[in-house]
C-alpha angles and dihedrals in degrees: 000000000000126000134196132043119306130178115232107186102307093332122096117212133183133214123311094352092070095091093043094045098046091042093051091044092056092042088050090049089051090050091050090051090048092049091047091049092049090048091050091050091049092047093050090048090051092048092050090048089051090052090049091047090053091057111099115261123231114248089256092050091047091050090050090049091049091051091047090052092050091048091050091054091050093046089054090048091050091048093052094042087052091057092059093036091054091054091047090053093055104279120140111292116237113176094194093051092047092049092049091048092052092048090052092048089052091050095043092050089066089059096056098084090043096053089052091052094108119060108229098176093110092060105073092175091074107090110221140155090213115119118232087238090077093080092049092047104041092136090055091046091052091049092050091048089050090050090052091051092048091049091050091050092048089046089059089059091047090051092048089054093043109029095178143079092285089056089050090053091052091047093050090047090053100042102034097064091051089060091044094052091058092045091051091053105034110021127086114237 
């Protein structure tokens, strides 16, 4: 065991902690190099992905991406509708969660006409539950999406007036059928 102050490179150490300090310093330095290397690898991967993403997609790839985007919007709608629906079916009531879910439904409803902007009927490789009638009935689709958004907005007011399980039941009864109407018309069974 050594005592006293010694200089090790530019680092001063004292007594018995010298071995522990210098060892942990060099291990820490190794960890910083490892973190920096990992960060550089991740950054270069991200940059190469960005370059690949900037490359034009084939029509089939674009159709698949369009379908994936639509499906993502509807998964988010289902998730948020499920929050309110769960409360309406007797789950624990959480006013903040219900309010957030309704706000998201309102916002997502505005995306529905946009995500159906490109007709993907010609690309049969893209798996979708969307009926071909969507592209012939875009005005109806836009109206139904608007109705869903309006119902979600009105449901927020209902929930503010009745922040309880009964309010959640009213909200689910108002918003759920708006989703169902679009499914009945534009979704394959």
